[in-house]
C-alpha positions as CSV (number, residue, x, y, z in Angstrom):
1,M,1.0,5.7,-11.0
2,K,-1.5,6.2,-13.5
3,R,-4.7,7.5,-13.2
4,N,-7.4,4.7,-14.1
5,E,-9.9,6.0,-16.8
6,A,-10.1,2.9,-18.9
7,M,-10.8,0.5,-15.9
8,D,-13.1,-1.1,-18.9
9,K,-10.2,-2.2,-20.7
10,C,-8.3,-3.3,-17.6
11,W,-8.4,-6.1,-15.0
12,V,-7.1,-5.7,-11.4
13,S,-6.4,-7.2,-8.5
14,D,-5.1,-6.1,-4.8
15,N,-1.6,-7.3,-3.6
16,N,-2.9,-10.8,-2.1
17,S,-5.3,-12.3,-5.3
18,D,-5.8,-13.0,-8.4
19,E,-9.6,-11.4,-8.5
20,E,-10.4,-8.6,-10.9
21,E,-11.6,-6.2,-8.4
22,A,-10.4,-3.0,-7.1
23,I,-9.0,-3.1,-3.3
24,R,-11.8,-1.3,-1.6
25,G,-11.3,1.3,0.7
26,Y,-8.5,3.8,-1.3
27,G,-9.2,2.4,-4.4
28,L,-5.5,1.2,-5.0
29,A,-5.3,-1.7,-7.7
30,R,-2.7,-3.5,-9.6
31,I,-2.9,-4.3,-13.1
32,V,-3.6,-8.0,-14.2
33,D,-4.4,-7.9,-18.1
34,S,-4.7,-5.3,-20.2
35,S,-5.5,-3.9,-23.8
36,D,-5.2,-0.5,-23.2
37,A,-1.8,-0.1,-23.9
38,N,-1.7,3.1,-21.6
39,F,-1.8,0.4,-18.5
40,K,0.5,-2.4,-18.5
41,K,0.5,-5.7,-16.4
42,G,1.9,-4.9,-13.2
43,D,1.1,-1.5,-12.8
44,L,-0.5,0.5,-9.5
45,V,-3.8,2.5,-10.6
46,W,-6.7,4.5,-8.4
47,G,-9.4,2.9,-8.5
48,L,-13.0,5.3,-9.2
49,T,-11.9,7.9,-7.1
50,G,-8.1,8.9,-6.4
51,W,-6.0,9.3,-3.4
52,E,-6.8,13.0,-3.5
53,E,-10.7,12.1,-2.4
54,Y,-9.3,10.4,0.8
55,F,-5.8,12.8,1.0
56,P,-6.6,16.1,-0.3
57,N,-3.6,17.8,1.1
58,G,-1.6,14.9,0.5
59,I,-0.4,11.6,2.7
60,D,0.2,12.7,5.8
61,I,1.6,9.3,7.7
62,Y,2.5,6.3,6.0
63,F,2.9,2.9,7.6
64,E,5.2,1.1,5.0
65,N,5.3,-2.8,4.6
66,I,5.3,-3.5,1.4
67,G,7.8,-1.0,-0.9
68,G,8.6,-1.5,-4.0
69,K,5.7,0.0,-6.8
70,M,3.7,1.0,-3.9
71,L,6.3,3.0,-1.8
72,D,7.2,5.3,-5.3
73,A,3.3,5.7,-5.2
74,V,3.1,6.6,-1.6
75,L,6.1,9.4,-2.1
76,L,4.7,10.7,-5.2
77,N,1.2,11.3,-2.9
78,M,3.2,12.4,0.2
79,R,2.2,15.6,2.2
80,F,5.3,18.3,2.9
81,H,6.7,16.9,6.2
82,G,4.7,14.1,5.8
83,R,6.0,10.4,8.3
84,I,6.7,7.2,6.7
85,S,7.7,3.9,9.3
86,A,9.2,1.5,7.8
87,C,9.0,-2.2,9.2
88,G,9.2,-3.9,6.2
89,M,9.5,-4.5,2.2
90,I,7.8,-7.7,1.2
91,S,7.5,-6.9,-2.3
92,Q,11.4,-7.4,-2.3
93,Y,11.8,-10.5,0.0
94,N,11.8,-13.1,-3.0
95,L,13.2,-10.9,-5.8
96,A,16.6,-12.0,-7.0
97,E,17.1,-8.5,-8.0
98,L,15.8,-5.8,-5.4
99,E,13.6,-3.0,-7.3
100,S,14.6,0.6,-6.8
101,V,13.0,3.3,-5.5
102,K,12.6,6.2,-8.5
103,N,10.7,8.7,-6.3
104,L,12.7,8.9,-3.1
105,F,14.0,12.4,-4.0
106,N,10.7,13.3,-2.8
107,V,11.6,12.4,0.7
108,V,13.9,15.5,0.2
109,T,12.0,17.7,-1.6
110,K,8.8,17.2,0.7
111,R,11.4,17.4,3.9
112,I,9.7,13.6,4.2
113,C,10.8,11.8,7.6
114,M,11.5,8.2,7.2
115,E,12.6,5.7,10.0
116,G,12.7,2.3,9.9
117,F,12.3,-0.4,12.5
118,V,11.8,-4.1,13.8
119,V,9.0,-4.8,15.9
120,F,11.0,-6.4,18.4
121,D,12.5,-3.0,19.3
122,Y,8.8,-2.7,20.7
123,Y,7.7,-6.1,22.1
124,H,8.0,-5.1,25.4
125,R,4.3,-2.7,24.3
126,C,2.6,-5.8,23.3
127,S,0.0,-5.8,25.9
128,K,-0.4,-2.2,26.4
129,F,-1.6,-1.9,22.7
130,L,-3.7,-5.2,22.6
131,D,-5.4,-3.1,25.5
132,T,-5.7,-0.5,23.5
133,V,-6.4,-1.8,19.8
134,L,-8.8,-4.9,20.7
135,P,-12.3,-2.4,21.8
136,L,-11.4,-0.1,18.6
137,I,-11.9,-3.2,16.4
138,K,-14.7,-4.7,18.4
139,E,-16.2,-1.3,18.2
140,G,-15.7,-1.1,14.6
141,K,-13.7,1.9,14.6
142,I,-10.6,0.1,13.2
143,T,-11.7,-2.3,10.6
144,Y,-9.3,-4.7,8.6
145,V,-9.5,-7.4,5.6
146,E,-9.1,-10.8,5.9
147,N,-8.5,-14.0,3.8
148,I,-7.9,-17.0,5.1
149,A,-6.8,-20.0,2.4
150,E,-6.8,-23.2,3.3
151,G,-4.1,-25.6,2.0
152,L,-0.7,-24.7,0.0
153,E,-2.6,-25.4,-3.5
154,T,-4.8,-22.1,-2.6
155,R,-3.5,-18.8,-3.2
């Protein structure tokens, strides 16, 4: 992952849109076009503030559902004895050839615990989850980004 020092020379997008803006919140974005040799199309970059501002000691817990380059970036920024729960890797689902994870050795050197699970393993806890989480959403203690597209022609 490269630090973004040339934002004016790069066009960035989150993983879900073609809009030229950085992901709000943690400042992570994907370059969709660049005239700067240091920033290639498809690279993940930090926005105006890096992960260090939000995670000065590294990421303690990460919920993995993207995989690929995103997982590589996260592994570089995990703290020692961090934990990763993996329930999916959507960036890999439709690829003819799966991307390799280049920073997997960080699991060993940082003693990261990474475990996969399937949502159906915990379906019996769904009602308790909703009872706990829905009030937190209503109170604004948990926020989310919603992007609604109508029709097959929209992305």
